[in-house]
N, C-alpha and C positions, 0 to 999 in steps of 0.2 A: 546800274552797276558802278562802283568807284573805280579810280583807277588803278587800285591795288588790285591783283589777281584774286579772286575770290577761291577759296580752298574747297574743292569736290571730293568727298569721299565715295568710292564707288566700290560695290560689292555684289553679291548675288547668291543663288542657292544652287546652280546647276555645277559649280566647282570653278576654279581659277582657270582652267583651260578651255572652258566652253568658249564658243564662237561668239556669242551674245555680249558677255561682259568685254571681249576685245572692241567689238564695234561700238559699245557704249563708252568705254575709257577714251577712245579715240576721238569720239564725238565731243566728249566733255573737254578735251584738250583745247578746243576753240574756246572756250568759256572760261577756263580757270586752271588753277594748279591741281592736278589730278593725283590722288593717292589711291592705290586700289588695295583693298585688304578682303580676301574671299577665301572660302573655305577649300580644302584640299582634296575633296572628295565630293560628289553629289549629296546635297541636302534638301531634296525636293520634299514636300509634305511634313517638313520638320514643324512648321507652323511657327510660334514664338517661343520654342524651345531654348532653353540656356544651359550651359554646361556647368553643374555644380557638385556632382560626385566624382569628377574626374579632371586631372590637370589638362589645362588648354596649352598648346605649344603654338608658336608663330615663328616663322622665319622669313627672310627675304625670297622673292620669286622673280624669274627671269623670263616670263611669258610674254612681254609685252615690248614693242617696239617704241622708238622714241624718247627712250630712257625714262618711262613712265615709273614711278616709284611704286613697287607691289609688294605684297606680303601674302603668305598663304598660312592658313590656321587649320588646326584640327577642330575648331569650334563650329557651331552653327552659324546662320546668317545673323541673328541677333548678336551672337557673340562677336562676330566681326565688327559691327558697329560699336559695340561697348570698348572693344580693345583699341578700335580706331581712335575713339574719343579719349579716353583714359590713357593708353599707353603709347600709341604712335604719335598722335598729335599733341597731347598733354595738354599744353596752356592753348594751343592753336586751335579754336573751337570750329569745326567746319561750317561753311556757310551754306552747304547744300550736300545731301546724301542723296545718291541716286543707285537702285537696285535694278539688276537685270543685265541686259535684255533677257527675259526668261525664255526658255524654249518651251512654248505652250502658254495658252491664255490663262489669266488668272481673274475671270467674271465672277459675279455673282457671290455665292457661299463660299467658293475657293478661296477667298482673301483670308478666311480664318485657317485654312491648311498651308497656306503658301509662304514658303520660306522667303521668298523675293519680297513679298509685301509685309512680312514680319520685319525684316530689316529695315524696311522704310517707315513702320510703326514705331519700331525702337527708337530712330531718330526722332520722329515726332514727340514721344515720350520725354526725350531729352531736350525738347524745345528747338530742334534744328528742322528746317524745312526740308521735305524728304519727297522723292517721287519713286514709284515702282514701275518698271516697264515690263511689259509681256508681249510676245508674239504668238498669235494663233497657228504655230506650227511647232511640232515636237522634233522634228528631224535636227540631228546634230549639225548638219551642214545647211541649215535654214537660209533663206535668203533675207537678210535684214536691210537691203538696201533701200526701200521705200520708207523706212522708218526713220532715218537719220535727220532729215530735216524737220519733221515735226518734233522729234525728241530735243533738238537744239532750241526749237522756237518755245516749247512748254517750258523746258529749263531756264531759258532767259527771263521769261515772265516770271517764274518762281524767285529767280535772283534779284530781280528788279522790284517785284511786288510784294515778295514774301507770302506766307501762308498763315492763316489764324495758329494761334498755339495749338500745339497737339493734334494737328491735320496734317495727314498726306495724302498725296495724290496716287490714284491706281490707274494707270494708262495702258490701254490694251490696244494692240494692233492686229487688223485682219491678216491673214498669210498672203504673201505676194501673188498678185494676179496680173493679167494682162490689162485689166481696167484700173487706171490710176485712182488713189484714194480721193473719195468725196469730200474730205474734210475731217475736222476735229469737232466732236460733239462732247458736251459736258452732260453727264448721264447720272441717273440713280442705279443703285446696285439691284440687279434683275432678281425676282423670286424664283430662282432655279438652284437644283442640287443634284447631286447623283443618288439614284435609286440602287442601293448597294445589295451585293451579296456575296457569299463566301464559297470559292471553289475547294472542294475537299479532294485532296490527293494522298499518296502513299509514298512514303520514302523506301530505300531498297531494303529495309528491315520491317515493313509492313505497318509502320508507324503512321497515323494521318498527321498530314500539315495543311495549311489553308492560305490561299491567296484571296486577297480582297478583291473584288471586280464589282462592276455596275455601270449604268448608262446614266449620261447625264440629261436631265430633263428640265426644261423651261417650262414653268407654270404662267409665266408673265406675259399677258398679251399686250403691255404698254409699248409704246414707240419711243420712249424716254429712256431706256434701260442700256446698260453696257452691251448685254446679250443682242439686243436688236441693231445696235450700232456696228457691232463687229460682223453681224449677218448682212449688213446692207453696205458694207465697204467704207465704214467711218472708223476713224481712230476714238476710242471712248476714254473720257476722263472722269473719274469717279471721285470727289472728294470723301475721305474717310477720317473717322476720328476714334480716339483711344477710348472715349467715354461710352461703354455699353448701357448704361442706364436707360430702361425703359419708362421715359419720363411720362409717357401717356397712361403708365399704369400706377403711377405713384400714387395719386389720389384714392383710386378704387382700393389700393391695399391698406391705406390710413383706416378704411371704414371696416376692415375685417376685426374679427373678435379672436385675438391670440390667446 
């Protein structure tokens, strides 16, 4: 890192008052100049949604200690990164975008639904190194104390070495336990997903409505996945890219007769 403090943009999807983003912003203060831009309400499961049919509002927030400059917005996590780059920072491009710490893991297929990781991927699209951090504990007052040193270590490495263009890191921590973390493992995304169902209920007028429900199932027996790492008390680090092209299928498709 140069002598000049790197600019670190911090965001999340749990909203600006969540405990996780407070822990992350304070950790990043040791590494650079921190600017927080986060949603003013929970945005979990929003994926890479952006706001195009409604106005987006942004205002200064005062939820952070140590005079951290912070803004809350009506937009999505991806909106937060866009507004940070183009409105708040303007000509000052961030050196790093960090998202989280999410209350709940974002392993396997969850990356496609995660607002936390979509904010990181939005930064990657813009060519900014980015990391999404998540903890496998959904409790609002979850214990994040065991994550801080690893978060700083991973962020330092990204600031010093950079990341390939359009790549972001998806980092997941197991919930705090009596056993210390075993270390950090670079992994692949597990073949795991939710087997979903809809619960039908009735409102007071007898009209049906539905709640999405389901069970998370891991179909992957590999020991090199993010799910395996969490289950065995490791921190998982998965490099993710924006290009969703299935290159292995390209040649097969070229032989089709359209």
